[in-house]
N, C-alpha and C positions, 0 to 999 in steps of 0.2 A: 715738386717731384715726389712721387709716391715712395713710401718707406720700403726699404729693401726687405723682401720676405725672409722670415726666419728659416735658416738652413738646419733642419733637424738632423740630417745625416752628419753634418759637420759637428754639431753639438754632441751627438752620440760618440763620434770618433774621438773628439778631444777629451771627452769624459773618460773613455776607456783608456786612452793613452796616459792621462794623468793618474788613473788608478794603477796601471802597470808600473809607471815610474815611481809611484809612492811605495809599491811593494818591493821594487828593486832597491830603493834607498833604505828601506827597513832591513832588507837582506844584508846590505853593506854594513849597516850599523850593528848587526848581530854577529858578523863574521869575527872569529877569534883566531889568534896564532896557535898553531898546534903545539909548539914547544913551550909556550908561556901561558900559564893558567889564567884565564879570564882577561887576556890582553887583546884589545881590539886591533884588528889589522889596519883600519883606517882611522885617522885622527878625527875625533868628533868635538874637539874643543871649540869654544866660541871663536868665530873668525875663520875656521877651516872651511874648505869647499863643501865637505859633506854636511857640516852643521848648517851652512847657508842653504843647501838644497833641502834639508829636512825642515828648516824653518819655512821656506817657501811652500813646501808641500804639506806642512803641518804634520810631519811624521812623528810618531811616538804617542805616549799616553797623554790625553788631554788633562789639563790642570783640574784637579778635583774642586768642584764648586763648594762654596760654604754650605753648611747644612741649612736646609730650608726650615723656617720657623713661622708659623701663622701669627705668632705674637698676639695671642688672644688676651684681651684685658679681663680682669675679674668682672663678672657680670652677676646681676641678681636674677634668679629664676623665680617663677611663680611660687614654687614650693618653698624657696628660701624666704620670700616676702611673707607668705602665710605663717611661717614659723616665727619670723620677727614680730608679726602682729600678735601672735599667741603669747609670746614670751616678753612682751613689752613691759617695762618697769617705769614707775614714776615715783621719785623720792624713796627708792628702795622697796616700793610696794608693787607687786605684779598687777598691772592693769591692761589686760588684753584689749585690742581694738579689732573691729571688723575689717577684713582685707578689702572688700569692695569700697569702703569709705576712704581708703588710702590710695585708690587708683584713679587716674584720669586718662582719657584717651585724646590724642591729638595727632592728626595726619596719619591715622591708621596705626599709630604706635601707642603703647601703654606705658605710662609713667607711674612710679611708686613713690609715695611720700616717705622717704627714709627717716625723716624726723618723727613720723607718726604722731604729729601734733602741729601746733602753730608756733612760729611761722613754718610753712611746709618747705621741704627740700626734695625736689623731684629728680628722679633718675630713671632712665628708660630701663625696662626689664627685658630679659630674654624670654622669648616664647617659641615653643617648637614649631608653631605655624609659620614663623618667619623663614624657616628652611623650605624653600620652594624649588623643586627640581627644574621647572621651566626657566627660572631666573638663573640657576646654576649652569644649565646647559647654554644659556644665552651668552654667558661671559667666557665660555670655552672657545679655544681656537683649534681649528682642525687642519690636518695636513692634506686632506683630500677633498675634492668637490662634493662627494656624497656624504661628507661629515660622519665618517665612521672611525677615523683614526685621530685621537686627541693629541695635540701638541702640548704636552704637560709643561714644558719650559715657559710657555707664554700663558697657559691657562691657570697654573697654580697661583701666580701673583694676582691675577684677576679674581680668583676665588678667595684669596686672602683678603682683598679689599672688601668683597661682598660679605664675608664672614664678620669682619670687624664692624662694618656699617650696620649690619642686621643683628648684631649682638649674639652671634653664635657662641654656644658653649663648645668645649672640646668635644663633647659627645656628639653634638649636632654637626660639627665640622667633620668628624670621623665618619658619621653616617652619610654625609654629602659625598665624600670621596668614594666610599664603598658603593654607593648607588651608581656613580659615574663609571667606576671600574666594572661593575656588574653589567652595565649597559654597553660599554664600548670595548672592554677587554675582559670578557667573562672567564677566559682561561686563566686569568691571574687572580681571580677573586679569592681562591683558597689560600693564596700566598700572603694576602694582607689581612686575613680574617682576624688575626690576633694583634695587629699593629694599631697604635694610636694615630691621631691625625698627622703629627709631624713625621712619624716613622713611615707612614703610608706615602706622604708627599716625597720624602727622600728616596724611597724605594722606586717610585714612579720616575723620578729624575734620573736615577741610575739606569733604569731600563731605557730612558730617552737617550742617554749617552751612547748606548750600543745600537741605536736605530739609525739607519742610513736615510736621512731625510732627503738627500739628493734624488733617491729613487722615486720618491713621491713627487718631487718637483718636475722631474723628467716626464713622469707619467702624465701630469697635468698639462705640460707643454704639448705633448703628443695629442692629448685629448682636445686641446684648443685648435689643433690643426684640422 
């Protein structure tokens, strides 16, 4: 038997009814007794009918999510590696070495001999070239089919994994977010101009909490029709 066609009119009606019911429940929750300061008219304690209704409709302020942290490990940059080579000491005597001699390339990644001698101890270094806009956009998730509205709640964890795998510095991560905001939310660029990577991520998540994602979902459903 063929699948029953999606009823867009019913979907829209139910959505609007739920929205109105949520607003009504919020109104009941804010109602106060005239004669008693800040005394609610309706019981909102756990187990009360109004509390149950609010829980089902998810009325009220959403629980504040934990602060987002890119958790970037300490990485060695090209500049830091060059300085280490220049200031290398051996038996208390300054014995510089040439940076190119301490570098090896494997699978398009560059590793630095942190021992600056034998036996070598290699560690991947951070390079600005590893920050690639195409790869950053590829791990982003979008709310719309035209890919113009970023879903930061899903995209930021993906960007965090990318930044850790590619040895991003804090500065590279900040530049990555600023590029994405300039491209997909240019009206907010000036608001994050002075923020670091973690501050920018948390700002974007706060704006996400105020965004009605269901509107985008409904629009996509109507477009599919």
